[in-house]
BADRENVEX-32135 format. One record per atom (N, C-alpha, C): atom name; x, z, y. Coordinates in pm, whole numbers, plus 50000, padded with zeros to 5 digits. Example, Ala and Ser with C-alpha at 12.3 -4.5 7.8 and 13.67 -1.06 7.14 Angstrom:
# residues 2
R   kemar       X       Z       Y
R       N   51319   50780   49431
R      CA   51230   50780   49550
R       C   51320   50780   49670
R       N   51285   50708   49775
R      CA   51367   50714   49894
R       C   51290   50787   50003
//
This chain:
# residues 323
R   kemar       X       Z       Y
R       N   58470   91449   35623
R      CA   58416   91324   35630
R       C   58272   91321   35654
R       N   58210   91255   35746
R      CA   58061   91260   35764
R       C   58002   91146   35679
R       N   57907   91178   35612
R      CA   57832   91074   35536
R       C   57716   91023   35596
R       N   57683   90897   35553
R      CA   57569   90827   35612
R       C   57474   90784   35523
R       N   57352   90753   35557
R      CA   57245   90713   35472
R       C   57241   90556   35449
R       N   57224   90531   35324
R      CA   57240   90385   35286
R       C   57096   90324   35297
R       N   57071   90260   35420
R      CA   56940   90209   35428
R       C   56821   90296   35402
R       N   56732   90245   35328
R      CA   56611   90320   35286
R       C   56624   90389   35153
R       N   56743   90386   35099
R      CA   56752   90445   34963
R       C   56753   90590   34956
R       N   56795   90654   35075
R      CA   56805   90810   35081
R       C   56942   90856   35011
R       N   57025   90758   34979
R      CA   57144   90792   34923
R       C   57245   90826   35038
R       N   57318   90928   35020
R      CA   57423   90981   35119
R       C   57557   90906   35076
R       N   57622   90826   35155
R      CA   57740   90761   35108
R       C   57849   90776   35220
R       N   57978   90773   35178
R      CA   58098   90771   35259
R       C   58082   90663   35362
R       N   58132   90679   35475
R      CA   58133   90561   35579
R       C   58226   90442   35539
R       N   58299   90451   35431
R      CA   58380   90346   35378
R       C   58347   90349   35227
R       N   58358   90227   35170
R      CA   58335   90200   35027
R       C   58460   90133   34972
R       N   58504   90193   34861
R      CA   58636   90122   34805
R       C   58591   90011   34708
R       N   58645   89894   34753
R      CA   58618   89779   34667
R       C   58729   89780   34562
R       N   58698   89736   34439
R      CA   58787   89764   34321
R       C   58820   89620   34259
R       N   58811   89515   34354
R      CA   58863   89386   34307
R       C   58995   89370   34251
R       N   59086   89467   34304
R      CA   59230   89470   34275
R       C   59259   89534   34145
R       N   59153   89614   34094
R      CA   59176   89693   33972
R       C   59198   89614   33844
R       N   59291   89623   33771
R      CA   59320   89537   33658
R       C   59387   89406   33689
R       N   59405   89385   33817
R      CA   59472   89258   33860
R       C   59599   89289   33931
R       N   59583   89286   34083
R      CA   59698   89314   34153
R       C   59745   89462   34145
R       N   59641   89550   34103
R      CA   59674   89688   34083
R       C   59654   89722   33935
R       N   59762   89761   33867
R      CA   59747   89795   33732
R       C   59673   89933   33713
R       N   59652   89988   33591
R      CA   59565   90098   33562
R       C   59635   90211   33645
R       N   59764   90229   33634
R      CA   59826   90343   33695
R       C   59797   90345   33852
R       N   59816   90225   33911
R      CA   59810   90219   34056
R       C   59658   90227   34092
R       N   59566   90182   34013
R      CA   59430   90188   34037
R       C   59382   90331   34028
R       N   59448   90414   33950
R      CA   59419   90558   33937
R       C   59452   90618   34067
R       N   59568   90592   34112
R      CA   59629   90656   34237
R       C   59531   90611   34358
R       N   59471   90489   34365
R      CA   59388   90444   34464
R       C   59263   90523   34458
R       N   59210   90537   34341
R      CA   59079   90613   34318
R       C   59102   90763   34367
R       N   59209   90819   34312
R      CA   59232   90958   34340
R       C   59264   90986   34496
R       N   59324   90895   34565
R      CA   59335   90905   34700
R       C   59200   90899   34782
R       N   59120   90807   34744
R      CA   58993   90797   34804
R       C   58902   90920   34774
R       N   58908   90972   34664
R      CA   58823   91090   34624
R       C   58869   91207   34703
R       N   59011   91226   34718
R      CA   59063   91326   34796
R       C   59022   91308   34934
R       N   59006   91195   34989
R      CA   58957   91176   35127
R       C   58824   91192   35155
R       N   58731   91196   35044
R      CA   58591   91225   35055
R       C   58510   91087   35013
R       N   58576   90987   34976
R      CA   58507   90860   34939
R       C   58428   90890   34809
R       N   58289   90844   34818
R      CA   58208   90863   34700
R       C   58138   90732   34654
R       N   58183   90625   34726
R      CA   58118   90491   34724
R       C   58221   90396   34651
R       N   58184   90339   34552
R      CA   58282   90239   34476
R       C   58214   90121   34440
R       N   58260   89999   34484
R      CA   58200   89874   34460
R       C   58286   89787   34369
R       N   58211   89733   34265
R      CA   58274   89655   34151
R       C   58197   89529   34128
R       N   58239   89449   34043
R      CA   58169   89333   33986
R       C   58218   89299   33856
R       N   58127   89236   33770
R      CA   58158   89201   33635
R       C   58283   89101   33629
R       N   58294   89020   33736
R      CA   58401   88920   33728
R       C   58527   88971   33767
R       N   58536   89077   33828
R      CA   58674   89133   33863
R       C   58758   89153   33746
R       N   58861   89077   33750
R      CA   58955   89077   33631
R       C   58882   89062   33501
R       N   58780   88993   33502
R      CA   58703   88952   33376
R       C   58657   89086   33312
R       N   58607   89182   33376
R      CA   58558   89304   33322
R       C   58652   89419   33324
R       N   58785   89399   33340
R      CA   58883   89502   33342
R       C   58866   89595   33443
R       N   58827   89548   33576
R      CA   58805   89639   33684
R       C   58697   89737   33655
R       N   58585   89695   33593
R      CA   58476   89786   33550
R       C   58520   89886   33457
R       N   58608   89839   33351
R      CA   58659   89921   33250
R       C   58750   90038   33315
R       N   58828   89992   33402
R      CA   58927   90095   33467
R       C   58837   90194   33556
R       N   58749   90137   33638
R      CA   58669   90225   33712
R       C   58580   90315   33630
R       N   58531   90273   33520
R      CA   58446   90353   33434
R       C   58521   90480   33388
R       N   58667   90453   33341
R      CA   58741   90556   33295
R       C   58762   90663   33402
R       N   58797   90608   33519
R      CA   58837   90697   33634
R       C   58710   90776   33672
R       N   58595   90710   33676
R      CA   58471   90769   33732
R       C   58407   90876   33641
R       N   58429   90861   33511
R      CA   58363   90942   33406
R       C   58351   91094   33438
R       N   58469   91146   33474
R      CA   58470   91294   33495
R       C   58390   91339   33603
R       N   58367   91253   33708
R      CA   58289   91294   33829
R       C   58179   91195   33843
R       N   58120   91135   33750
R      CA   58021   91026   33759
R       C   57897   91079   33844
R       N   57853   91198   33825
R      CA   57738   91228   33906
R       C   57759   91260   34053
R       N   57872   91250   34093
R      CA   57920   91265   34241
R       C   57930   91134   34302
R       N   57930   91023   34233
R      CA   57960   90892   34285
R       C   57838   90793   34293
R       N   57856   90709   34388
R      CA   57761   90590   34392
R       C   57838   90462   34352
R       N   57791   90407   34243
R      CA   57869   90289   34180
R       C   57775   90161   34198
R       N   57850   90053   34221
R      CA   57781   89923   34223
R       C   57846   89823   34132
R       N   57780   89730   34084
R      CA   57834   89612   34018
R       C   57753   89488   34051
R       N   57794   89379   34006
R      CA   57735   89244   34048
R       C   57724   89161   33920
R       N   57619   89061   33925
R      CA   57605   88967   33833
R       C   57595   88820   33886
R       N   57639   88725   33829
R      CA   57633   88578   33869
R       C   57746   88507   33811
R       N   57881   88557   33821
R      CA   57984   88482   33793
R       C   58008   88458   33648
R       N   58104   88363   33625
R      CA   58134   88314   33486
R       C   58195   88440   33412
R       N   58141   88471   33288
R      CA   58198   88577   33215
R       C   58226   88538   33072
R       N   58222   88403   33044
R      CA   58250   88352   32914
R       C   58239   88197   32905
R       N   58277   88139   32795
R      CA   58275   87984   32782
R       C   58135   87923   32767
R       N   58033   88006   32735
R      CA   57904   87947   32710
R       C   57826   87909   32839
R       N   57725   87817   32824
R      CA   57651   87784   32943
R       C   57566   87889   33001
R       N   57534   87994   32914
R      CA   57451   88106   32975
R       C   57534   88227   33002
R       N   57661   88216   33005
R      CA   57748   88325   33035
R       C   57777   88328   33196
R       N   57676   88291   33276
R      CA   57696   88284   33411
R       C   57547   88274   33469
R       N   57541   88284   33601
R      CA   57412   88258   33666
R       C   57326   88383   33678
R       N   57193   88353   33714
R      CA   57099   88464   33736
R       C   56967   88446   33658
R       N   56981   88387   33538
R      CA   56866   88366   33458
R       C   56821   88522   33411
R       N   56701   88533   33365
R      CA   56665   88660   33314
R       C   56754   88705   33195
R       N   56780   88615   33111
R      CA   56867   88648   32993
R       C   57006   88691   33034
R       N   57067   88617   33131
R      CA   57205   88645   33169
R       C   57205   88778   33248
R       N   57100   88812   33335
R      CA   57093   88929   33408
R       C   57080   89051   33305
R       N   57002   89041   33202
R      CA   56978   89150   33108
R       C   57099   89168   33035
R       N   57167   89062   32980
R      CA   57287   89077   32902
R       C   57409   89137   32977
R       N   57423   89080   33101
R      CA   57525   89125   33192
R       C   57531   89268   33236
R       N   57404   89319   33260
R      CA   57396   89452   33310
R       C   57429   89541   33190
R       N   57397   89507   33069
R      CA   57436   89590   32947
R       C   57579   89599   32930
R       N   57638   89495   32957
R      CA   57793   89481   32941
R       C   57855   89561   33053
R       N   57806   89553   33166
R      CA   57859   89622   33286
R       C   57838   89787   33263
R       N   57730   89820   33209
R      CA   57706   89956   33183
R       C   57796   90016   33074
R       N   57825   89939   32979
R      CA   57916   89974   32870
R       C   58062   89983   32940
R       N   58104   89892   33001
R      CA   58232   89899   33063
R       C   58259   90016   33154
R       N   58152   90043   33223
R      CA   58159   90148   33329
R       C   58131   90286   33257
R       N   58085   90291   33150
R      CA   58050   90417   33072
R       C   57955   90491   33141
R       N   57843   90430   33189
R      CA   57746   90491   33252
R       C   57596   90447   33207
R       N   57501   90529   33249
R      CA   57366   90484   33208
R       C   57284   90410   33311
R       N   57350   90407   33433
R      CA   57278   90347   33551
R       C   57377   90294   33649
R       N   57334   90206   33731
R      CA   57406   90154   33847
R       C   57320   90184   33976
R       N   57385   90257   34066
R      CA   57303   90297   34187
R       C   57269   90160   34257
R       N   57357   90062   34261
R      CA   57317   89935   34329
R       C   57379   89831   34230
R       N   57282   89723   34210
R      CA   57323   89612   34129
R       C   57299   89493   34211
R       N   57404   89417   34249
R      CA   57403   89307   34345
R       C   57388   89180   34265
R       N   57302   89083   34319
R      CA   57302   88942   34291
R       C   57418   88883   34365
R       N   57518   88847   34315
R      CA   57648   88815   34378
R       C   57643   88686   34455
R       N   57562   88585   34418
R      CA   57543   88461   34496
R       C   57409   88413   34461
R       N   57364   88299   34508
R      CA   57236   88232   34468
R       C   57281   88153   34346
R       N   57174   88130   34259
R      CA   57194   88050   34140
R       C   57087   87937   34159
R       N   57148   87812   34182
R      CA   57054   87701   34213
R       C   56970   87660   34095
R       N   57011   87701   33976
R      CA   56938   87666   33859
R       C   56824   87752   33830
R       N   56823   87874   33889
R      CA   56710   87971   33851
R       C   56642   88011   33975
R       N   56512   87995   33980
R      CA   56427   88035   34095
R       C   56449   88185   34131
R       N   56465   88213   34262
R      CA   56495   88337   34297
R       C   56378   88445   34245
R       N   56259   88393   34252
R      CA   56154   88487   34195
R       C   56168   88536   34058
R       N   56218   88439   33973
R      CA   56245   88482   33829
R       C   56354   88598   33829
R       N   56467   88573   33902
R      CA   56564   88673   33910
R       C   56512   88811   33959
R       N   56438   88804   34067
R      CA   56397   88927   34126
R       C   56302   88998   34037
R       N   56220   88932   33958
R      CA   56126   88998   33855
R       C   56218   89069   33742
R       N   56326   88997   33709
R      CA   56420   89064   33604
R       C   56488   89182   33664
R       N   56519   89185   33788
R      CA   56572   89303   33864
R       C   56471   89409   33859
R       N   56354   89386   33890
R      CA   56233   89481   33899
R       C   56229   89564   33759
R       N   56244   89476   33653
R      CA   56238   89535   33525
R       C   56353   89632   33505
R       N   56464   89597   33543
R      CA   56581   89688   33532
R       C   56554   89823   33602
R       N   56509   89805   33733
R      CA   56470   89920   33799
R       C   56379   90006   33731
R       N   56260   89954   33676
R      CA   56165   90023   33603
R       C   56220   90095   33484
R       N   56327   90033   33412
R      CA   56392   90089   33300
R       C   56489   90200   33349
R       N   56534   90209   33478
R      CA   56624   90317   33511
R       C   56775   90275   33506
R       N   56788   90149   33460
R      CA   56939   90099   33454
R       C   56996   90066   33587
R       N   56907   90021   33672
R      CA   56946   89993   33811
R       C   56856   90083   33908
R       N   56922   90141   34001
R      CA   56829   90214   34085
R       C   56790   90141   34213
R       N   56869   90058   34260
R      CA   56833   89970   34382
R       C   56900   89836   34378
R       N   56824   89741   34424
R      CA   56864   89604   34423
R       C   56954   89569   34537
R       N   57069   89491   34518
R      CA   57139   89435   34627
R       C   57155   89298   34628
R       N   57186   89237   34732
R      CA   57201   89099   34757
R       C   57338   89069   34828
R       N   57416   88978   34772
R      CA   57540   88936   34838
R       C   57552   88786   34838
R       N   57609   88749   34967
R      CA   57628   88605   34989
R       C   57501   88510   35002
R       N   57394   88579   35022
R      CA   57266   88495   35052
R       C   57253   88484   35201
R       N   57184   88361   35232
R      CA   57161   88358   35389
R       C   57046   88443   35415
R       N   57028   88450   35557
R      CA   56923   88546   35606
R       C   56783   88482   35558
R       N   56761   88365   35568
R      CA   56628   88310   35526
R       C   56602   88325   35371
R       N   56717   88329   35293
R      CA   56690   88344   35145
R       C   56668   88495   35128
R       N   56727   88591   35193
R      CA   56701   88731   35188
R       C   56557   88745   35219
R       N   56512   88692   35347
R      CA   56378   88727   35393
R       C   56276   88674   35293
R       N   56286   88556   35233
R      CA   56203   88509   35136
R       C   56195   88611   35012
R       N   56307   88660   34976
R      CA   56318   88763   34868
R       C   56238   88889   34895
R       N   56260   88939   35018
R      CA   56185   89057   35067
R       C   56041   89024   35065
R       N   55997   88911   35108
R      CA   55849   88881   35109
R       C   55793   88874   34962
R       N   55870   88819   34869
R      CA   55824   88809   34733
R       C   55805   88947   34681
R       N   55902   89035   34699
R      CA   55903   89168   34648
R       C   55781   89246   34695
R       N   55754   89219   34832
R      CA   55628   89293   34884
R       C   55504   89241   34834
R       N   55488   89106   34810
R      CA   55367   89046   34764
R       C   55330   89082   34627
R       N   55439   89093   34539
R      CA   55425   89115   34393
R       C   55448   89261   34357
R       N   55475   89338   34454
R      CA   55491   89488   34424
R       C   55621   89510   34334
R       N   55722   89428   34363
R      CA   55847   89448   34284
R       C   55945   89543   34359
R       N   56039   89595   34283
R      CA   56144   89668   34342
R       C   56208   89594   34451
R       N   56213   89648   34579
R      CA   56250   89571   34681
R       C   56412   89562   34694
R       N   56461   89468   34780
R      CA   56600   89451   34806
R       C   56633   89568   34912
R       N   56730   89646   34884
R      CA   56760   89751   34959
R       C   56914   89751   35031
R       N   57009   89681   34973
R      CA   57139   89675   35024
R       C   57183   89523   35033
R       N   57254   89491   35138
R      CA   57327   89361   35161
R       C   57466   89384   35157
R       N   57541   89272   35108
R      CA   57685   89268   35110
R       C   57728   89137   35166
R       N   57740   89114   35305
R      CA   57782   88997   35354
R       C   57928   89004   35381
R       N   57995   88880   35398
R      CA   58123   88887   35454
R       C   58118   88909   35603
R       N   58209   88996   35660
R      CA   58198   89024   35806
R       C   58336   89077   35847
R       N   58389   89026   35945
R      CA   58509   89071   36012
R       C   58513   89014   36148
R       N   58621   89051   36222
R      CA   58635   88987   36362
R       C   58645   88845   36360
R       N   58707   88785   36258
R      CA   58730   88640   36251
R       C   58612   88561   36165
R       N   58519   88640   36115
R      CA   58405   88584   36038
R       C   58278   88669   36079
R       N   58216   88606   36185
R      CA   58111   88693   36244
R       C   57973   88625   36235
R       N   57968   88535   36145
R      CA   57826   88473   36120
R       C   57724   88564   36092
R       N   57757   88676   36022
R      CA   57641   88775   35985
R       C   57580   88824   36101
R       N   57641   88827   36221
R      CA   57589   88889   36342
R       C   57460   88790   36389
R       N   57461   88664   36346
R      CA   57355   88579   36395
R       C   57213   88614   36343
R       N   57200   88632   36215
R      CA   57075   88673   36165
R       C   57066   88775   36058
R       N   57173   88786   35968
R      CA   57173   88879   35861
R       C   57175   89031   35905
R       N   57262   89053   36005
R      CA   57273   89193   36048
R       C   57138   89230   36129
R       N   57082   89141   36217
R      CA   56960   89173   36283
R       C   56850   89199   36173
R       N   56842   89111   36076
R      CA   56742   89121   35966
R       C   56758   89256   35902
R       N   56891   89307   35876
R      CA   56893   89425   35812
R       C   56855   89543   35902
R       N   56891   89540   36014
R      CA   56845   89642   36112
R       C   56699   89655   36123
R       N   56628   89547   36130
R      CA   56479   89537   36134
R       C   56417   89586   36013
R       N   56472   89566   35894
R      CA   56413   89602   35768
R       C   56472   89730   35711
R       N   56574   89793   35796
R      CA   56633   89920   35747
R       C   56702   89905   35616
R       N   56779   89806   35601
R      CA   56862   89771   35484
R       C   56993   89835   35494
R       N   57056   89874   35388
R      CA   57196   89919   35386
R       C   57288   89789   35405
R       N   57392   89805   35460
R      CA   57493   89689   35477
R       C   57623   89740   35446
R       N   57693   89676   35345
R      CA   57835   89715   35313
R       C   57914   89585   35301
R       N   57961   89538   35427
R      CA   58026   89414   35438
R       C   58167   89427   35363
R       N   58195   89299   35306
R      CA   58336   89282   35246
R       C   58433   89200   35339
R       N   58559   89208   35307
R      CA   58665   89146   35384
R       C   58672   89185   35537
R       N   58662   89308   35568
R      CA   58678   89341   35708
R       C   58813   89305   35766
R       N   58907   89294   35676
R      CA   59044   89256   35729
R       C   59074   89108   35710
R       N   58961   89033   35675
R      CA   58981   88889   35671
R       C   59097   88859   35578
R       N   59093   88916   35448
R      CA   59194   88887   35348
R       C   59334   88919   35388
R       N   59345   89019   35479
R      CA   59487   89054   35527
R       C   59521   88995   35660
R       N   59432   88896   35715
R      CA   59466   88830   35834
R       C   59476   88929   35953
R       N   59407   89039   35951
R      CA   59396   89133   36056
R       C   59484   89258   36041
R       N   59582   89250   35943
R      CA   59671   89363   35919
R       C   59794   89370   36007
R       N   59823   89254   36090
R      CA   59945   89256   36159
R       C   60046   89169   36094
R       N   60030   89109   35975
R      CA   60122   89029   35903
R       C   60103   88881   35945
R       N   60011   88857   36026
R      CA   59986   88710   36048
R       C   59964   88693   36206
R       N   60016   88581   36253
R      CA   59989   88539   36384
R       C   60012   88391   36398
R       N   60006   88343   36525
R      CA   60032   88202   36540
R       C   60159   88150   36489
R       N   60263   88236   36487
R      CA   60396   88195   36448
R       C   60445   88274   36325
R       N   60364   88359   36270
R      CA   60409   88436   36163
R       C   60310   88452   36051
R       N   60343   88446   35923
R      CA   60257   88459   35813
R       C   60324   88522   35700
R       N   60258   88583   35618
R      CA   60313   88641   35491
R       C   60306   88533   35375
R       N   60420   88484   35339
R      CA   60416   88376   35244
R       C   60388   88428   35109
R       N   60385   88555   35070
R      CA   60348   88603   34946
R       C   60198   88669   34950
R       N   60134   88660   35064
R      CA   60008   88710   35072
R       C   59902   88609   35029
R       N   59774   88658   35020
R      CA   59675   88585   34960
R       C   59636   88460   35041
R       N   59661   88477   35177
R      CA   59629   88357   35264
R       C   59722   88237   35244
R       N   59840   88280   35175
R      CA   59931   88162   35141
R       C   59925   88115   34997
R       N   59877   88206   34909
R      CA   59887   88180   34767
R       C   59749   88165   34704
R       N   59640   88202   34755
R      CA   59521   88187   34696
R       C   59435   88082   34759
R       N   59399   87984   34682
R      CA   59341   87864   34729
R       C   59197   87897   34800
R       N   59124   87986   34748
R      CA   59001   88022   34812
R       C   59028   88077   34946
R       N   59125   88162   34972
R      CA   59146   88228   35105
R       C   59214   88122   35198
R       N   59298   88035   35142
R      CA   59366   87925   35216
R       C   59261   87849   35289
R       N   59160   87809   35212
R      CA   59045   87722   35259
R       C   58965   87796   35355
R       N   58929   87919   35324
R      CA   58837   88009   35406
R       C   58886   88034   35542
R       N   59009   88055   35553
R      CA   59081   88080   35686
R       C   59168   87966   35731
R       N   59132   87847   35711
R      CA   59221   87729   35739
R       C   59218   87699   35889
R       N   59124   87726   35955
R      CA   59110   87687   36101
R       C   59228   87761   36176
R       N   59314   87674   36240
R      CA   59430   87729   36319
R       C   59383   87832   36416
R       N   59260   87817   36482
R      CA   59219   87917   36590
R       C   59212   88058   36525
R       N   59190   88073   36400
R      CA   59186   88198   36337
R       C   59315   88279   36360
R       N   59434   88208   36341
R      CA   59563   88277   36362
R       C   59586   88320   36501
R       N   59525   88237   36600
R      CA   59530   88277   36732
R       C   59450   88404   36776
R       N   59353   88425   36704
R      CA   59272   88532   36712
R       C   59348   88660   36653
R       N   59419   88637   36534
R      CA   59491   88733   36473
R       C   59611   88780   36570
R       N   59654   88686   36636
R      CA   59771   88725   36741
R       C   59726   88815   36842
R       N   59604   88765   36902
R      CA   59556   88853   37009
R       C   59506   88992   36958
R       N   59457   89000   36851
R      CA   59419   89124   36795
R       C   59540   89206   36764
R       N   59637   89159   36708
R      CA   59763   89232   36685
R       C   59823   89282   36805
R       N   59825   89212   36907
R      CA   59883   89245   37041
R       C   59789   89370   37093
R       N   59663   89351   37077
R      CA   59573   89449   37137
R       C   59598   89585   37051
R       N   59610   89583   36931
R      CA   59641   89692   36849
R       C   59764   89774   36889
R       N   59866   89684   36919
R      CA   59995   89736   36955
R       C   59982   89816   37093
R       N   59901   89752   37179
R      CA   59881   89796   37315
R       C   59812   89941   37298
R       N   59714   89961   37218
R      CA   59645   90085   37205
R       C   59717   90184   37110
R       N   59811   90141   37037
R      CA   59891   90214   36934
R       C   59816   90262   36823
R       N   59736   90165   36769
R      CA   59654   90198   36652
R       C   59687   90086   36545
R       N   59705   90122   36416
R      CA   59743   90028   36313
R       C   59631   89921   36326
R       N   59666   89793   36311
R      CA   59563   89681   36315
R       C   59457   89701   36206
R       N   59502   89734   36086
R      CA   59396   89753   35979
R       C   59289   89859   36004
R       N   59345   89977   36059
R      CA   59244   90073   36100
R       C   59147   90029   36204
R       N   59201   89949   36305
R      CA   59116   89912   36409
R       C   59019   89795   36361
R       N   59064   89714   36277
R      CA   58974   89594   36223
R       C   58866   89664   36139
R       N   58894   89758   36053
R      CA   58794   89812   35972
R       C   58690   89897   36065
R       N   58753   89980   36147
R      CA   58666   90062   36243
R       C   58575   89970   36335
R       N   58616   89850   36369
R      CA   58532   89761   36449
R       C   58414   89712   36360
R       N   58428   89680   36240
R      CA   58318   89646   36162
R       C   58227   89765   36148
R       N   58288   89879   36116
R      CA   58203   90004   36087
R       C   58117   90038   36226
R       N   58171   89997   36329
R      CA   58103   90047   36455
R       C   57972   89956   36486
R       N   57958   89854   36408
R      CA   57835   89771   36431
R       C   57718   89864   36394
R       N   57608   89867   36468
R      CA   57498   89956   36442
R       C   57427   89929   36311
R       N   57431   89797   36266
R      CA   57361   89774   36141
R       C   57441   89791   36017
R       N   57572   89815   36032
R      CA   57661   89830   35922
R       C   57666   89985   35869
R       N   57646   89999   35736
R      CA   57644   90130   35669
R       C   57796   90173   35643
R       N   57867   90087   35562
R      CA   57993   90126   35516
R       C   58076   90000   35483
R       N   58184   89960   35563
R      CA   58272   89853   35525
R       C   58331   89879   35392
R       N   58365   89768   35314
R      CA   58425   89782   35191
R       C   58583   89755   35213
R       N   58668   89850   35180
R      CA   58805   89830   35198
R       C   58867   89811   35058
R       N   58975   89747   35059
R      CA   59045   89726   34930
R       C   59204   89734   34946
R       N   59271   89739   34838
R      CA   59419   89758   34863
R       C   59473   89722   34707
R       N   59604   89686   34721
R      CA   59675   89663   34594
R       C   59771   89789   34575
R       N   59787   89869   34665
R      CA   59874   89992   34654
R       C   59829   90104   34753
R       N   59901   90217   34748
R      CA   59861   90325   34841
R       C   59906   90294   34981
R       N   60021   90230   34986
R      CA   60075   90193   35128
R       C   59967   90106   35204
R       N   59902   90007   35129
R      CA   59800   89925   35195
R       C   59672   90008   35230
R       N   59645   90093   35137
R      CA   59514   90174   35147
R       C   59511   90257   35274
R       N   59619   90337   35317
R      CA   59611   90436   35404
R       C   59554   90394   35536
R       N   59606   90275   35604
R      CA   59551   90246   35742
R       C   59399   90208   35727
R       N   59355   90145   35630
R      CA   59217   90117   35620
R       C   59135   90254   35600
R       N   59188   90336   35513
R      CA   59109   90474   35498
R       C   59106   90546   35622
R       N   59209   90537   35712
R      CA   59206   90609   35842
R       C   59086   90562   35924
R       N   59021   90450   35907
R      CA   58906   90406   35979
R       C   58782   90489   35953
R       N   58789   90570   35847
R      CA   58664   90644   35817
R       C   58643   90748   35934
R       N   58752   90801   35988
R      CA   58739   90911   36087
R       C   58759   90855   36237
R       N   58789   90720   36242
R      CA   58815   90661   36378
R       C   58691   90639   36448
R       N   58682   90704   36563
R      CA   58555   90689   36647
R       C   58590   90575   36770
R       N   58506   90471   36753
R      CA   58540   90360   36845
R       C   58430   90369   36960
R       N   58484   90370   37079
R      CA   58388   90359   37191
R       C   58319   90232   37203
R       N   58212   90232   37278
R      CA   58143   90101   37303
R       C   58237   90010   37387
R       N   58322   90062   37477
R      CA   58407   89986   37558
R       C   58512   89922   37466
R       N   58564   89988   37373
R      CA   58674   89943   37296
R       C   58610   89844   37203
R       N   58482   89859   37140
R      CA   58419   89766   37061
R       C   58403   89634   37137
R       N   58375   89636   37262
R      CA   58338   89511   37344
R       C   58472   89446   37378
R       N   58577   89524   37396
R      CA   58707   89474   37426
R       C   58760   89387   37293
R       N   58746   89443   37167
R      CA   58793   89377   37055
R       C   58706   89256   37023
R       N   58574   89273   37054
R      CA   58481   89155   37034
R       C   58520   89038   37118
R       N   58563   89069   37238
R      CA   58602   88958   37340
R       C   58724   88886   37300
R       N   58793   88925   37201
R      CA   58921   88859   37152
R       C   58892   88726   37081
R       N   58759   88716   37047
R      CA   58719   88607   36958
R       C   58593   88549   37021
R       N   58571   88417   37019
R      CA   58440   88369   37074
R       C   58317   88421   37003
R       N   58213   88459   37071
R      CA   58098   88528   37005
R       C   58021   88422   36923
R       N   57964   88461   36820
R      CA   57884   88367   36735
R       C   57773   88311   36810
R       N   57721   88190   36778
R      CA   57611   88131   36846
R       C   57485   88219   36821
R       N   57395   88216   36922
R      CA   57259   88281   36900
R       C   57175   88196   36804
R       N   57097   88255   36729
R      CA   57013   88199   36626
R       C   56926   88081   36677
R       N   56886   88086   36814
R      CA   56805   87983   36874
R       C   56887   87890   36949
R       N   57013   87908   36970
R      CA   57105   87823   37049
R       C   57073   87831   37209
R       N   56996   87936   37243
R      CA   56956   87949   37375
R       C   57064   88043   37448
R       N   57174   87983   37465
R      CA   57284   88074   37524
R       C   57250   88131   37666
R       N   57162   88065   37734
R      CA   57123   88129   37870
R       C   57049   88256   37861
R       N   57004   88285   37733
R      CA   56943   88421   37717
R       C   57030   88525   37667
R       N   57154   88490   37645
R      CA   57254   88589   37603
R       C   57267   88708   37695
R       N   57243   88823   37653
R      CA   57265   88926   37753
R       C   57414   88976   37781
//
């Protein structure tokens, strides 16, 4: 496996990152262990987590699995989500950030996080307050690099500006949603990342399973997340998305490549992307996504797959300038 550099951090990471949202939920501890072991066997050294995944259980499981080889791994976690009944058990206030990082470090059985992500924006807390808190964590050595997830490009740009003006630990890694059916990141987030040399580890490259071959205009997995999870049902409600899934599945069959491999490899092939985040509930689901690590996609094939879906609008709406 060829490793890649994560933005300006200097860290060498695998070209895929294992997301652990299933740990302690859809994947019990035994299955999580098998997923972790298979990824390590394949050369994966990059594991993404969050405090809210299974209300801390995912961090606990990942911590136990990672402990024997901790210094060979790049670990992440996140702060923002609801972690208790109290009004301060959520959000991005200085108090919450400081308390939640300590809880994550305990669960992960580690003294530092290579990347600590602000999981969403907190409308109650000014971003500058949160970024100052993150700077203190970096100075303490508990966090090595600051990450941002689910912020818009203008919000990220303002954050970068504040960090530069005040001499704070800067934002180094972004985690946007990105897949063939969710291409908004191409409009401004990915160009911003490329210009600022930020690491990018997109989540949901399979569109919550939409691009695995189980869904089409006439076929859907009634037990899958797109049918049972209200968040995903709403996110992928547009009927046109199923038409894209159908075209993509047909294309994958034509080139004789598993759709999941092709979908992850397409995201990985974007020049601004460092390492897509893959996830699975079992080893059977993991294997085709894992195969994308070594799949080399030609520019021609990248363009052919991109043409299966309408291109996202230009940031300026000047379509006559599209190359």
